[in-house]
C-alpha positions in Angstrom: 0.0 0.0 0.0 1.2 3.5 -0.9 -1.1 5.4 1.4 0.6 8.1 3.4 -0.1 8.6 7.1 -2.1 11.7 7.9 0.6 12.6 10.5 3.0 13.0 7.7 0.9 15.7 6.0 2.1 18.6 8.0 0.9 21.7 6.1 -2.3 22.7 4.1 -0.7 22.2 0.7 0.6 18.7 1.5 -2.8 17.7 2.9 -5.0 19.1 0.2 -2.7 17.9 -2.6 -2.6 14.4 -1.2 -6.4 14.3 -0.8 -6.7 15.3 -4.4 -4.4 12.6 -5.5 -6.2 10.0 -3.4 -9.6 11.0 -4.7 -10.8 12.2 -1.3 -13.1 15.2 -1.9 -13.0 16.8 1.6 -14.0 20.3 2.7 -11.1 21.8 4.5 -10.1 25.3 5.8 -6.5 26.3 5.6 -6.5 27.7 9.1 -8.2 26.1 12.1 -9.8 28.6 14.3 -9.5 27.9 18.1 -11.4 29.4 20.9 -14.8 31.1 21.0 -14.5 32.4 17.5 -14.3 28.9 16.0 -17.3 27.8 13.9 -17.3 24.7 16.2 -18.2 27.0 19.1 -21.4 28.3 17.3 -24.5 27.7 19.4 -27.3 25.4 18.2 -30.9 25.0 19.3 -32.7 21.7 19.2 -36.2 21.9 20.5 -36.0 23.0 24.2 -32.2 22.5 24.4 -29.5 25.1 23.6 -26.0 23.8 22.7 -23.0 25.9 23.1 -20.8 24.0 20.7 -21.0 21.5 17.8 -19.2 18.4 19.2 -20.9 15.1 19.9 -19.5 12.0 21.5 -20.5 8.9 19.6 -21.3 5.5 21.2 -18.1 3.8 22.1 -18.5 0.4 23.7 -15.8 -0.7 26.1 -16.6 -4.5 26.4 -16.0 -3.8 30.1 -19.4 -4.2 31.7 -20.2 -6.7 34.5 -21.6 -10.2 33.8 -25.1 -8.9 34.8 -24.9 -6.0 32.4 -24.1 -3.3 34.8 -21.2 -0.9 34.5 -17.8 -1.4 36.1 -15.1 1.0 37.2 -13.7 0.9 33.6 -17.1 1.9 32.2 -17.4 4.7 34.7 -13.9 6.0 33.8 -14.8 6.2 30.1 -18.1 7.9 30.8 -16.5 10.5 33.1 -14.0 11.3 30.4 -16.9 11.8 27.9 -18.3 14.3 30.4 -14.9 16.1 30.7 -14.7 16.4 26.9 -16.7 19.5 26.7 -19.0 18.1 24.0 -22.6 19.1 24.6 -24.2 16.1 22.9 -23.5 12.7 24.2 -25.0 10.3 21.6 -25.8 7.1 23.5 -22.6 6.7 25.6 -22.5 3.2 24.2 -24.7 0.5 22.8 -26.8 -1.0 25.6 -28.7 -4.3 25.0 -32.4 -4.4 25.8 -32.1 -8.0 27.0 -29.4 -10.6 27.6 -29.6 -12.6 24.4 -29.1 -9.4 22.4 -25.6 -8.7 23.7 -22.8 -8.5 21.2 -20.4 -9.7 23.8 -20.7 -11.1 27.4 -19.5 -7.8 28.8 -22.0 -5.5 27.0 -24.2 -3.3 29.2 -27.9 -4.3 29.6 -30.6 -2.1 30.9 -33.3 -3.9 33.0 -34.8 -3.7 36.4 -31.6 -5.0 38.1 -29.2 -2.6 36.3 -31.2 0.6 35.9 -29.9 2.1 39.2 -26.3 1.5 38.3 -26.8 2.9 34.7 -28.5 6.0 36.2 -25.4 6.4 38.4 -23.2 6.0 35.3 -25.1 8.8 33.6 -24.7 10.9 36.8 -21.0 10.3 36.9 -20.7 11.8 33.4 -22.7 14.8 34.5 -20.7 15.2 37.6 -17.4 15.2 35.6 -18.8 17.7 33.2 -20.0 20.0 36.0 -16.7 19.8 37.8 -14.9 21.1 34.7 -17.4 23.4 33.1 -20.0 24.3 35.7 -23.7 23.4 35.9 -25.2 26.1 33.7 -24.6 24.4 30.3 -25.1 20.7 30.7 -24.9 18.2 27.8 -27.9 16.4 26.3 -27.4 12.7 27.0 -28.9 9.8 25.2 -28.8 6.0 25.6 -28.3 3.8 22.6 -30.7 0.8 22.7 -29.7 -2.3 20.7 -30.2 -5.9 19.9 -27.2 -7.4 18.1 -29.2 -9.7 15.8 -27.0 -12.0 13.8 -23.9 -10.8 15.8 -25.1 -11.8 19.2 -22.5 -13.3 21.5 -24.2 -13.0 24.9 -22.4 -15.8 26.7 -18.8 -15.7 25.4 -17.0 -15.9 22.0 -19.5 -18.3 20.5 -21.9 -16.7 17.9 -25.5 -17.1 18.9 -27.3 -15.3 16.1 -30.8 -14.1 15.9 -31.3 -13.1 12.2 -34.2 -11.9 10.1 -33.5 -13.7 6.8 -31.0 -16.0 5.2 -28.2 -13.9 3.8 -26.1 -15.9 1.2 -22.9 -13.8 1.8 -23.1 -13.3 5.6 -24.3 -16.9 6.2 -21.2 -18.1 4.4 -18.9 -15.7 6.2 -20.2 -16.5 9.7 -21.0 -20.2 9.0 -24.8 -20.1 9.5 -26.0 -23.3 8.1 -29.8 -23.6 8.9 -32.9 -21.6 9.7 -32.8 -22.1 13.5 -31.6 -18.6 14.1 -34.4 -16.9 12.1 -36.8 -14.8 14.2 -40.6 -15.2 13.8 -42.9 -12.2 13.6 -44.1 -13.1 17.1 -40.6 -13.0 18.4 -40.0 -9.6 16.8 -43.2 -8.2 18.5 -41.9 -9.5 21.8 -38.5 -7.7 21.1 -40.4 -4.5 20.4 -41.9 -4.8 23.9 -38.4 -5.2 25.3 -37.3 -2.0 23.5 -40.3 -0.2 25.0 -39.5 -1.4 28.5 -35.8 -0.5 28.1 -36.7 3.0 26.9 -39.0 3.6 29.9 -36.2 2.5 32.2 -33.8 4.9 30.4 -36.2 7.7 31.0 -36.4 6.8 34.7 -32.6 6.8 34.8 -32.6 10.4 33.6 -31.6 10.1 30.0 -32.8 12.8 27.7 -33.4 10.6 24.7 -32.9 7.0 23.5 -31.4 6.0 20.2 -33.3 3.2 18.4 -30.2 1.8 16.8 -30.3 1.2 13.0 -26.7 0.8 12.0 -23.6 -1.4 11.7 -25.4 -4.7 10.7 -27.2 -5.1 14.1 -30.9 -6.0 14.2 -32.4 -2.6 13.6 -30.2 -2.1 10.6 -30.9 -5.6 9.3 -34.6 -4.8 9.1 -33.9 -2.2 6.5 -32.2 -4.8 4.2 -34.8 -7.6 4.7 -36.0 -7.4 1.2 -36.6 -11.1 0.9 -38.2 -11.7 4.3 -41.8 -12.9 4.3 -44.3 -11.6 6.8 -45.1 -8.2 8.0 -41.5 -7.2 8.9 -39.8 -7.6 5.5 -40.2 -7.1 1.8 -41.7 -3.6 1.1 -40.2 -0.4 2.5 -43.3 0.0 4.7 -42.8 -3.5 6.2 -39.1 -3.1 6.6 -39.7 0.0 8.7 -42.5 -1.5 10.7 -40.1 -2.4 13.5 -39.1 1.2 13.9 -42.7 2.5 13.7 -44.1 0.0 16.2 -41.1 0.6 18.6 -41.5 4.4 18.4 -45.2 4.0 19.1 -44.6 1.9 22.2 -41.8 4.1 23.5 -44.0 7.1 23.3 -46.8 5.2 25.2 -44.5 3.9 27.9 -42.2 6.9 28.3 -44.0 10.1 27.3 -41.7 13.0 27.2 -38.6 10.9 26.4 -37.1 12.1 23.1 -36.0 9.6 20.4 -33.1 9.6 18.0 -31.8 7.2 15.4 -28.3 6.3 14.4 -28.4 5.1 10.8 -26.0 3.3 8.5 -27.2 5.4 5.6 -25.2 3.4 3.1 -23.9 -0.2 3.1 -21.8 -2.3 0.9 -21.3 -6.0 0.3 -19.2 -8.0 2.8 -15.5 -7.8 2.2 -12.8 -10.4 2.9 -9.1 -10.7 2.5 -8.3 -11.4 -1.1 -5.1 -11.4 -3.0 -2.2 -10.2 -0.8 -4.8 -9.9 2.0 -6.2 -6.7 0.4 -10.0 -6.4 1.0 -12.4 -7.2 -1.8 -16.1 -8.0 -2.0 -16.9 -11.6 -1.2 -18.0 -13.7 -4.2 -21.7 -14.3 -4.2 -24.3 -16.2 -6.1 -25.1 -13.4 -8.5 -23.7 -10.3 -10.0 -26.0 -8.0 -7.9 -26.1 -7.4 -4.2 -29.7 -6.7 -3.0 -29.0 -6.6 0.8 -27.3 -3.2 1.1 -29.6 -0.5 2.5 -28.6 2.6 0.7 -26.7 0.6 -1.9 -26.9 0.8 -5.6 -27.1 -2.9 -6.2 -23.4 -3.4 -7.1 -22.2 -4.0 -3.6 -19.6 -1.2 -3.9 -21.7 1.9 -4.5 -24.5 3.8 -2.9 -27.9 5.3 -3.8 -29.6 7.5 -1.2 -33.1 7.1 -2.5 -34.3 4.8 0.3 -32.2 6.5 3.1 -34.0 9.8 2.1 -37.3 8.0 2.3 -36.3 6.7 5.7 -35.4 10.2 6.9 -38.8 11.4 5.6 -40.4 8.7 7.8 -38.4 9.9 10.8 -39.7 13.4 10.2 -43.3 12.0 10.1 -42.6 10.2 13.4 -41.4 13.5 14.9 -37.9 12.2 15.3 -35.5 15.1 14.9 -32.2 13.7 16.1 -30.2 11.6 13.4 -26.7 10.4 13.5 -25.3 9.2 10.2 -22.8 6.4 9.8 -22.1 3.7 7.2 -21.5 0.0 6.8 -20.6 -2.5 9.5 -17.4 -3.2 11.6 -18.1 -6.9 11.0 -18.0 -7.2 7.2 -16.8 -3.9 5.6 -15.0 -1.9 8.4 -13.1 0.3 5.9 -16.3 2.2 4.9 -17.6 2.4 8.5 -14.4 3.2 10.5 -11.6 4.4 8.2 -8.2 3.5 9.6 -4.7 3.1 8.3 -4.2 -0.1 10.4 -6.8 -2.8 10.1 -8.1 -4.7 13.2 -6.7 -8.2 13.7 -9.7 -9.9 12.0 -9.8 -7.5 9.1 -8.1 -7.1 5.7 -5.6 -4.7 4.2 -7.2 -1.5 2.9 -8.6 -1.4 -0.6 -8.8 2.4 -0.6 -7.1 5.3 1.2 -9.0 5.9 4.5 -9.4 9.5 3.6 -11.7 8.4 0.8 -13.8 6.6 3.3 -13.9 9.8 5.5 -14.9 11.9 2.5 -17.6 9.4 1.5 -19.3 9.7 4.9 -19.0 13.5 5.0 -20.5 13.7 1.5 -23.4 11.3 2.3 -24.2 13.2 5.5 -24.1 16.5 3.6 -26.5 15.3 0.9 -28.9 14.1 3.5 -28.7 17.3 5.5 -29.3 19.3 2.4 -32.5 17.2 1.7 -33.7 17.5 5.3 -32.5 20.8 6.7 -35.0 20.6 9.6 -33.4 17.4 11.0 -30.5 17.7 13.5 -27.7 15.6 12.0 -24.5 14.3 13.6 -21.7 13.2 11.3 -19.3 10.3 11.8 -15.9 9.2 10.5 -13.8 12.2 11.6 -11.2 10.5 13.8 -9.0 9.4 10.9 -8.5 13.1 10.0 -6.3 13.3 13.1 -4.4 16.7 13.2 -6.6 17.9 10.3 -9.9 17.2 12.1 -10.4 20.8 13.3 -9.9 22.2 9.7 -12.3 19.8 8.1 -14.8 19.9 10.9 -15.1 23.7 10.9 -15.5 23.7 7.1 -18.3 21.2 7.5 -20.1 23.3 10.0 -19.6 26.6 8.1 -21.1 25.0 4.9 -24.0 23.5 6.7 -23.0 19.9 5.8 -23.8 18.6 9.3 -24.9 20.1 12.6 -22.6 18.2 14.9 -19.2 16.6 14.5 -19.2 13.2 16.1 -16.1 11.8 17.8 -15.7 8.1 18.3 -12.2 6.6 18.7 -10.8 10.0 19.3 -12.8 10.2 22.5 -10.9 7.2 23.8 -7.4 8.6 23.1 -8.1 12.3 23.4 -11.4 13.0 25.1 -10.5 16.5 25.9 -10.0 17.6 22.2 -13.2 19.6 22.2 -12.4 21.4 25.4 -8.8 22.2 24.3 -10.0 23.5 20.9 -12.8 25.6 22.4 -10.5 27.0 25.1 -8.1 28.3 22.4 -5.8 25.3 21.8 -3.4 24.1 20.8 -4.2 20.4 20.4 -2.1 17.9 22.2 -0.6 16.0 19.2 0.6 13.1 21.4 -3.0 12.4 22.3 -4.4 12.4 18.8 -5.9 9.1 17.7 -3.7 7.5 15.0 -6.2 4.7 14.2 -4.0 1.8 15.2 -7.3 -0.2 15.7 -6.2 -1.6 19.0 -9.5 -0.5 20.5 -11.1 -3.0 18.1 -8.4 -5.7 18.0 -8.4 -6.0 21.8 -12.1 -6.9 22.2 -12.1 -9.1 19.2 -9.6 -11.2 21.1 -11.4 -11.3 24.5 -10.0 -8.1 26.0 -11.5 -4.8 27.1 -11.5 -1.9 24.6 -9.4 1.2 25.2 -6.6 3.3 23.7 -3.7 1.0 24.5 -1.1 3.0 22.4 -1.8 6.5 23.9 -3.6 6.1 27.3 -1.2 5.4 30.1 -4.0 3.8 32.1 -4.5 1.0 29.5 -0.7 0.7 29.0 -0.5 -0.4 32.6 -3.0 -3.2 32.3 -2.1 -6.8 31.5 -3.9 -6.7 28.2 -1.2 -4.3 26.8 1.4 -7.1 26.6 -1.1 -9.6 25.2 -2.1 -7.1 22.6 1.5 -6.3 21.6 2.3 -10.0 21.1 -0.9 -10.5 19.0 0.1 -7.5 16.8 3.6 -8.9 16.3 2.2 -12.2 15.1 -0.2 -10.4 12.8 2.6 -8.3 11.3 4.7 -11.4 10.7 1.8 -12.9 8.9 1.3 -9.8 6.7 5.0 -9.5 5.8 
C-alpha cells in the first residue's frame, strides 16, 4: 500500500494535494480557528435545548461491563472522560442491550430492572465530571443507545448465537450459519419491540434525555432495512421493513411520554469484504452479479444510492424524530467504509482504498442528507481518521451546513479533551491524537476490554497491553 499517514501531511498544501491525488473530496479550511470564534463554538438550538458547541461523543462500547450487564469502574472511567470532553451532545454513551440474548459480547451493558440504578449512576458520573470542569449552567444532552445485536449476538462468550431476520447468502457463508434455526418469527419480533419499549421507559427513569433506536452497523435494527426477501409483516416492502421502527416508536411514546427519540443510521452499506489477493480487501464472491442486501446501496455492492435513506429520513420526520446520527456499513464485514483506519483490526483485511476516501464518503453522504432534510438535526461520523486535520475539516463542514454536529468516536478514547482544548483556544495535544491503530477493536475481538492502548497510560499499565503487543507482532509477521 502506498497510502501516506495523515501525521506526515504537516501543512495545508501537503494535505490538500494528497487528498486530491487519493480522490478524497474533503471540505477543509487552511486555518483552524481555536477558541470562542471557532465555527465549532457556534450555538445550536434543538427543541428545548440550547447547545454551546458543535461536538458530539459517539457511542463507544468498552466491552468492560459486569456479567449482569451493569457498569464497572472501567465503564465509569470512560463515561467520566466523555463528560470532561466539553461536548454538549452525548449520543448514547455506548450500545446497551435491551435484553441478555441481544448482547454483542458477554460484557456489554444491559438495561433492565436490576441494572437501571447503576446505569442511572453511570449517567450521573458523566454529568458530575462535566460540571466539575465546566460548571452546571450548560449541561450536555445525554442519550442512551438501545440495541439488539441480531446476527452478531454473543451473549455468553465468544460463540456466535445469532438471531437473524433472513438467510443472507454472503453473511451466512462468512459466519457459517447453516440452517434456519436462528431466524426470528414475527411473534418474536413483536416481543422484542416490547423489550425495547420497557428499556426506553427505564432509560427515561434513569434520567436520559433521549434514546437511540439503533439502526446501524449490521445489528438487528439495521438488518430490518435490508430484509427485502423476508416474508411476513417485517420484510419485503419499505413499509414493512420499517414496521419495527414505527411500532417501537409508538410503544416508547406510550410507555415513556416526554422521552425524546433519535436514530443512528447506517445510511449506506456495501457487500461483505474479505481478504483477497495479498490480504487486500475485496467483496466476497456471491451467487449473483448483484447485491440486494445493502440498504442505501446501488445494487453493485460497492456503491450507494440515497433514495431509500431519504425515504427513511422522511419517515423519521413524520414520526417527529429530529435527532439523526449518520454512519455507514458495519465493523463486522466492511469496516473500511464504516471506520476508516490506516491499520486494520486483527480480524480485518488490508485496505482497498485510502482511508481519507472513506472519510470523505461519509461526510458527503451526510451533507447530501442534511441538504435534503435541513430541519433534522444531523450528527456526522468518521472524523477520527483526520487526526491533526480534524479541526480544519470539521469547521469547514459546520460553516457550509453539511452537518450540525461533529461526532467523535475513537478520538474520544485517546483524546477525550480535544473539544475542550480546541474551544479553550488550543493548541491540540498531538501526542493524544488518535492515529487509528485499531487496538480499540483488536483487543475486544480477542477477548480483552476496549481502550486506547497506544496512547492512554491507564491502559498501557493493564495486563492486556502485553497480550495485545504479542498479538500484533504475530499479525505483522503474517502480513510480511
